[in-house]
N, C-alpha and C positions, 0 to 999 in steps of 0.2 A: 496629522494622524489622529490627535486627540479629538478634533472636531468631527472626524469621520466616525469615531466610536460613539460620540454623543448623539450625532444625527441619526445613526442607525439604531441606537438604543431607543430614541424617542419614537422613531417610525414604527418599530416592532411593538413597543409598549402600547401604542395607541390602537393597534389592531390585533489474436494468437495465430498462431500459425497452424498449418494443416498437417503437422507431423503426427502420424498415428503410431505411437510408441508400441501399441499392442501388436503391430504387424512385424515386429522385429523377430530375430531368430528365437526359437523356443528355448530360451535360457534367460538368465538374469542380465546378460549383457545387451545393451542397446547402443548401437553405434551412433556417433554424433549426427544430429539433424542439421539441416541447412538453415541455420538461424542467423547467419551474418547479415548485416545490413547491406542493401543494394540500392543504388540510385538508378533511376530510369535513364535510358540512353539519351533521351531528349527531355526538355522541360516544357511540355505543352501547357496551354492555358487550362484553367480549372475546368471549364465546361467541356472542352474538347477532350482533355486528358482523362477525365473520369468516365466518359462514355465511349472512349476509343476501343477498349477491349474489356469485356466482362467475362469472368470464368467463375462458375458457382463452385460450391464445396466439393461436389462429386467429381469434377473434372481433374485430371492429373496435373501436377505441378510441372511447369516447364523445365526441361533439362538444362536450360541456359543459366539457371541459378548457380552461382559459384559456391563451392563447398566452404564451410566455416573456416577451414585452415587458411584459405587464401586471403581472407579478409580479417585476420586476427587483429590488426592494428587500425582498422577503419572504424571511426566513430559513427554510430547510427544517426540518421537525420532525426530531428526532433519530431515526436509524435504530435498529431493534430487531433484535438478533441472539440466537438461541437455538440451543443444541446439545442434541439429544435422543438418548437411547439407543434401541436397537431396540424396547424395550418402552414407549417414550414417557416415560421418566423424565427430568426436567430435569437436565442436566449443567452448563450454563453459560448465563448471560443477561447481555447488555449493552444497556442502555437508560437512559432517565431514571428518576428516583425514582418517578414515578407508575406506570410500567410494572410495578414490582415488586409492586404491590398485587394484581394479577390474574395473576401470573406463572404459577402452576401451572394456572390455568384456561386461559390462552392456550396453554400447552404441551400440554394435553390436546386442545384444539380443533385445533391445528396437527398433532398426531400423528394425529388422526382424519382430517384432510384428506389427510395423506400416505398413510395406509392406504387411503383411498378411491381416490386417483388412482394409487397404486402407486409404489414407490421405484425410481428409475432413476439410472444413473451420471451422465448428463448433467443440466445445469441444467433445472429445471422452474420455469416462471414463471406465476403466476396473478394476474389483476387482479380485486380484489374491489370496487373502486370507482375512479372517476377519480383519487382521491387515496390509494389504498391498494394497494400492490403486494407480493406475497409470492413469494419464490423459495426453492426447496428444492434442496439438494445432498446426495446420499446417498453417504457413504463408510463402508461397513460396518466396525464395528458402530454407527456414529454417523450422525446426520442433522443437517445445519446448515441453519438457517432464517433468512432475512433479510426484514424487513418495513420498507418505506420509504414515504414520502408523496410521492415524486416519481418520475417515470419516468427510469430511468438505463440506460446502455448495458449490454446483456446481458454483454458480455465483462468489463466492470468489476464487475458484480454477481457473476459467477462467480469472478473473481479475489479479491474480498473474502471470499466464503464459503470459498474454498480457504485463504485466509490465516487465517481464524478457526479452521478445522480444523487447520491446521499449528500454530497457537499451542497448541491443546489437546494435540495429539500431542507437542509439544516437552516437555511436562511429564511424559508417561507412557511414550512410545515405543510403536510399533506392536506389537511382540511382547508387551509387558506388557499392553497394552490387550486384545489377543486372549485372553491367559491369564485376565485378570480376568473377561471376559464368558463365557468357556468354563466357568469354575467357578460363576459366579453371574450370570445374565443381568440380574438386578435390582440389581446392585451400585450403591452410592451414590457415583458419581464426583464429585459436587459436594462431598461431605464430604472425599473424598480430595484433591481439588485444594486445598481449604481456602484459606489466606491467599494462595496464589499466583494466585488469581483477579485480583488487582490487576495482575499482570504481563500477563495476557491483556487486561485493560481497557486497559493502556498500549499494547499492540500494536494493538488495534482503534482506539483514539483516534488513534494516529499514522497508521494506514491511511487514516482519513478526512481528516486534516489536510493531506494532500499528494497530488499527482498521481503520485507515484512508483509506486504500486501499478498504476495504469493503464498506465504506461510500462514496468513490470517492470524498474525500474532503481533504482540507489542514488543519492540526492541528494548532490551534492558541493559544497563551498564553494570558489569560486575563490580561488586563492592565487598569489603569485609563484612561478614554477618553481624558482628557486634556494632559496626557503624550503621548498617542499615536498620537494625533494631532500634538504635538510639534515634535515628531520623524518624522512624515510624512513631516512636513515643513522643517526639517533639510535635509532630503533626496532630496527634490526638490531644496533647496538652493545649495546643493553640485553640482548640474548640471549647475549652473549659470556661473561658471568660465571655466577653461580649462577642457573640457570633451571629451571623445571619441565619435566617430561618431556612429550613429545608436543605441543609448541606448534603450534597450528593458525593462529591469527590474533593479530596485535598491531595495535591501531588507536588513532587519536585522532579524536574527534568534537567538533564545535562545535554544540551543541544537536542538531538533527536532520540535520545535514550532515556528511558524512565529510571529514576533513582529509587523512589519510594512512593507509596500512595496509601491512602486510607479511604474507606467507603463504608456505608451502613451495612449492618449484618443482613444476611439473606439476600445480598445483591451480588450479581456477577457482572463485572464490567465487560463491555464488548470492545474488541480491538478496533472496530470501525469508529465507534463513539470516541475512544481515546485518541485515535489518529486525527479526527476532526477537532477535538478539543485542543490538541497540541498545535495544529495548524492555526487555529484562532489565536492561541496564546502567542505563537511566534510572530503573528502579524503586529502585535503590540509590543514586541521586544525592544523597540527603539524608544518607547515611552516610559515614563516613570511607572505607570500602571495602566492597564487596559480594562475596560468593562463593556461587555457586549452580550446581547441575547443570542441564544443558539437553540435550535431544535435538534435534539439527539435522536437519530433514527431508531435506536433500540431502547434507550432509557426513557425518553420523553418524546414519542413520535407525534403527539397531537398538541403539544404546547411548547413553551420555551422555558429554558433555564438560563441563568445568568453566569457568565464566565468572567472571573477576575484573574488577571495575569500580571505578574510583576517580577522583575529581577531582584534577587536578594541583595545585590550590590550594584554599583554603578557600572561595573565591567560588563561589556556586551556579551561575554561568555560566562557570566555568573550563573549559578543555578536558577532555574525559572520556577517560580512558585505559582501554582494554579489552584484556584478554589472555585467550585461549581455549586450554585445554590438556586433555590426557587424564589429568593427574596429580591423583589424588584428594587427595593431601596436599601440593599445590603452592602453598598460600596464602602461606607465608613467601617462597618464591622469586618469586612474582608481585609481592609488595610490593617486593622488592629490584629487580626490573625496572622497576617504576614509579618508584622513587627515582632510578635511573640516567637515565631519560628526563627526569624533573623537573629534574635537575641539568645537562642539556645546554644549551649556550649558545644554541641556536636557539629555545628555549622563550621566552626574553625577547623575541626578535624576533617570535615568534608572538603573544604577548600584545599587542604594539603593533599588529600587523596586524589582530587580531580587534577591537581597540578602534575601528577605522575601519569605516564601512559597507562591506558586501560589494559589490564591483563586479558589476553586472548586465549581461547580454548586450545589453539594449536601450539601454544608455547610449550606445553608439557608433552607434546607428541611430535618429536622430530620427524621430518619427512613430509609434513603437510604444507600446503601453500595457503589455503584458507578453509574455513569451516562455517557453515550456517546450521545452527541447531535450534530446534523448536520443541518446547514442551507442550504436548497437546492438552494435557490436563490444566496447566496454568495459562495456556494461550499466550505464552511469552517466548521470545527467541533471543539468542545471542548471535550477533552478526559481526563480521570484521568491519573495521572503520571505513575501509575503502575496498570496493569490489568493482572490477570493470563491468560495463554494461553487457558485454559479450558473455561473460561468465554468469551474470545474473540470468540472462536469457537461457543459457544451457541448464542452469539449476531449475528454472521454471519448467522447462520441458521434462526434466527428470521428475519433478513433483507431479506434473500432469500424468505421466506414465504410472507413477506409484498410486495415484488416487483413482484413475478411471480407465486404464487400458483394458481393452476387451481381450478375452482369451484368444490366444494364437494357436490354432490347431496345426498339427504336424502335416507336412506335405504328403500327397498320396504315395510317394515312394518310400515313406517311412511311417506307415500307419501304426506301428507299435509305440511310437513316442507319444507320451501324454501331452495334453495341451498345457500352456502356461496359465497359471491361475490369474484371475482378474479380480481386483487390481494386483499388480505386482508388489512384492515386498522389497526388492532391491533391483536397481538398474545400474549399469556401468556404461559410460560413454568414453570414447577415446578419440583424441585428435592428435596431431603432431606436436601440440603444445602442452597437453595435459591429459591426465586420466581423471575422470570425475565419477564419483559414486553417490547414488541416492539410496536412502534406506528409510523405510517407514514401518513403524510398529504402532500398536495402540497407545504407547506411551510417548513416542517422540517421532520427529521427522529430522533427517540428517542429510545434508549435502556437503560434499567435501571435494577438494581437488589435490592432486599430487603429481609426481613425475609421470610422464607417459610411458616410461620404461618399467614401471612397477607392475608386477603381475596381479591378477585378480585376487589371488590369495593374500598378497601383500596389502592390497587395498582393504580387504576384509579385516586384516589384523589391525591396520591403522584405525579403521572405523570402530573396532571394539575398544581400542585404547581411548578414543574420544568419548565414547559412551561411558566408559568406566570413569574417566576424568570428570564428566558432567555429573554423574551420580555421586561421586565423592565430594564434589564442591557445589552441590546443588544450591545450598543456602547462599553461597557467594555469587553464583551465576544468575539466579532469578530473584525476583522481588516478591516476597510474601506480604500481602496487604494487611495493614492494621484495620480493625473494625471499630465502629462506635455506635 
């Protein structure tokens, strides 16, 4: 792995588903969409299967799709992602091992479909069967394709495809990508990316394992405010000695959750940039330390910064130290900064805190099953450690309804009823397994689940308790950045 980092550093240095929530009954309640995973009745070949049956967005969904309640315990099939060049050459693919057998055939078929329907900037969604959904996102000179076996929220599908594109772009930078295709439209980008495809795999896997992409926020681990402030102070003090030039971020992570971070004044971190940084850092978690260049889509879209990542201790689950700078030769200085953070007295306290289970938002509110809460101002979120894929899909549909549902006008038989405002502020979904509530305000986004027997008024009361708990413990739940 260390040789991979060195080789890549040298090379770079040299150069959703169709659920329309707005069409629900004119109230806050939105009944559960059919978001459960479905498998095709047969497993056709890639070329024949993709062209067997095509239904565009405007056509109705087949009634043969099973309701979500009937498939509560069915794990969805892995999603397939492909990145194609303008001439149809395969650039990147993420899927299970079986998908690689017909990868080039599938790439050819998908490129033919893209040529047939025409490339557009906005998301294109095609339903090939009740259990097969294809989405295209064109970002010249590349096309990103996602194939899923369950209907997912369009906004989430678009965000995921954008994230895959950003991960590819972070290895090459937009100007370099344009120069490569200008010189040779048939350039082999898959060979150029080479071993760093494992970093893109890590970014895609993390994207699917969390609701953070749907919330467009950074997951944070709750900590005592005094401890987090001490950690912030340790990060800033580490930059007072021998430091690399152009420091952009200094961070500590606990697995997938941010513990604390510091950045320059007048700078606002992007959740996409931080997700890519974390994926790159996790790729080097097995090494003593990692060092690699990265193009950040928001902070440094036209050039490269350098990412240093190291565990504070030999344990595989020890806090992960990440430092981002513009200094190409800053590896020794980054190691010195890590050592200064490692020697801080608050690190021993942090180890004791991480040994305890993380406090969850629902612990203080009896009756809840899980809660996902996002602060829109901070662009940070608090998520449960484990959430079933099915529930994440339902939450994503709720978020889509809250953000972009069109107004639903009253039927002709009841012309006096007013239309539902668009976007909605609160939605309720019910299945035989749970009742889910989504709530969006200018300050936060909230998704929660409870017993299906709970009335809407009871759900609202629980939601108010969660919001009050978050406001009371805001400093513990979210990470305020230190600045330098």
